[in-house]
C-alpha positions in Angstrom: 8.8 -10.3 5.1 5.5 -8.4 5.0 3.7 -8.3 1.7 2.4 -5.0 0.4 -0.6 -4.5 -1.8 -1.6 -1.1 -3.3 -5.3 -0.6 -4.0 -5.9 2.8 -5.5 -7.6 4.8 -8.1 -6.8 3.9 -11.8 -3.2 3.5 -12.4 -1.9 5.4 -9.4 -0.8 2.4 -7.6 1.1 1.2 -10.7 2.9 4.5 -10.8 4.1 4.1 -7.3 5.3 0.6 -7.9 7.1 1.8 -11.0 8.9 4.5 -9.1 9.7 2.5 -6.3 11.5 0.0 -8.5 13.3 3.1 -10.0 14.6 4.2 -6.6 15.5 0.7 -5.6 16.9 -0.3 -8.9 14.8 -3.5 -8.7 11.3 -4.7 -8.3 10.6 -5.7 -4.6 9.3 -8.9 -3.7 5.7 -9.5 -2.4 4.5 -6.1 -3.9 1.5 -5.9 -6.0 -1.4 -3.2 -7.1 -4.9 -3.2 -8.0 -6.3 -0.4 -9.7 -10.0 0.4 -9.3 -11.4 2.4 -12.4 -14.7 4.6 -12.4 -16.5 1.7 -14.1 -15.5 -0.8 -11.7 -18.0 -2.3 -9.1 -15.7 -2.7 -6.0 -17.7 -5.6 -5.0 -17.0 -7.2 -8.4 -13.2 -6.7 -7.5 -13.5 -8.4 -4.1 -12.5 -12.0 -5.3 -9.4 -10.5 -7.3 -8.5 -8.5 -4.2 -8.5 -11.4 -2.0 -6.4 -13.5 -4.4 -4.0 -10.5 -4.6 -3.6 -10.4 -0.9 -2.9 -14.2 -0.8 -0.3 -13.8 -3.5 1.7 -11.1 -1.7 1.3 -12.8 1.6 4.8 -14.6 2.5 3.6 -15.8 5.8 4.1 -12.6 7.9 1.0 -10.8 6.8 0.0 -8.0 4.3 -0.1 -4.3 4.5 -2.8 -2.9 2.2 -2.0 0.8 1.2 -4.9 3.0 -0.4 -5.1 6.5 -1.6 -8.4 8.3 -0.2 -10.2 7.0 3.0 -13.8 6.6 2.2 -13.5 6.4 -1.7 -14.0 3.0 -3.4 -10.3 1.7 -3.4 -10.3 2.2 0.6 -13.8 0.8 1.0 -12.8 -2.4 -0.9 -9.7 -2.6 1.2 -11.7 -2.4 4.3 -13.3 -5.7 3.4 -10.0 -7.5 3.4 -8.8 -6.3 6.7 -7.9 -8.8 9.5 -6.2 -7.1 12.6 -2.6 -8.5 12.9 -2.7 -10.3 9.6 -4.0 -7.8 7.1 -3.7 -4.2 8.0 -4.4 -1.1 6.1 -3.4 2.6 5.8 -4.7 5.4 3.5 -3.1 8.3 2.1 -0.3 6.3 0.2 2.4 8.4 -1.3 5.9 7.5 -2.7 7.6 8.3 0.7 4.9 6.1 2.6 5.8 3.2 0.2 9.4 3.6 0.4 9.2 3.6 4.4 7.0 0.5 4.4 9.4 -1.3 2.0 12.2 -0.3 4.1 10.8 -1.5 7.4 8.8 -4.7 6.4 11.3 -7.0 7.9 10.5 -5.3 11.3 7.2 -6.8 12.0 3.7 -5.4 11.4 3.6 -2.8 14.1 6.8 -1.2 13.3 6.1 -1.3 9.4 2.6 0.5 10.1 4.2 3.2 12.2 7.2 3.7 9.9 4.7 3.8 6.8 2.5 6.5 8.4 5.6 8.4 9.7 7.0 8.3 6.3 3.8 9.9 4.6 3.8 12.8 7.4 7.7 13.3 7.3 7.6 13.1 3.4 5.4 16.3 3.2 7.6 19.4 3.7 7.5 23.1 2.7 10.8 23.2 0.8 11.7 26.5 1.7 10.6 26.7 5.4 11.1 23.0 6.5 14.3 22.2 5.3 
């Protein structure tokens, strides 16, 4: 099973984890989050972030999900990426997280594609696209 680590602004990642638990009616294994606050120096968080990657790695790799590309959480995540073992996506949303949780037994490449499509397909104009 591929582990998932959310690195986000403030408590956004924790809110996503709590909502995923609500939808699934349980806490998924190998899922954790790290919130970066305005006062944090991302470089000071790097050792903790590395430790958290190890905590969620069940042996099949880790997907790091972050909110805004170019912002501090994503810049921190970039320092952790190892192609094929620790991958990353930005623009995390609940549809993206749910899709990643659903497909993490199917391998990293499939999980990455499904997570990104979950974010894209989860954004709809409710009066025009449904």
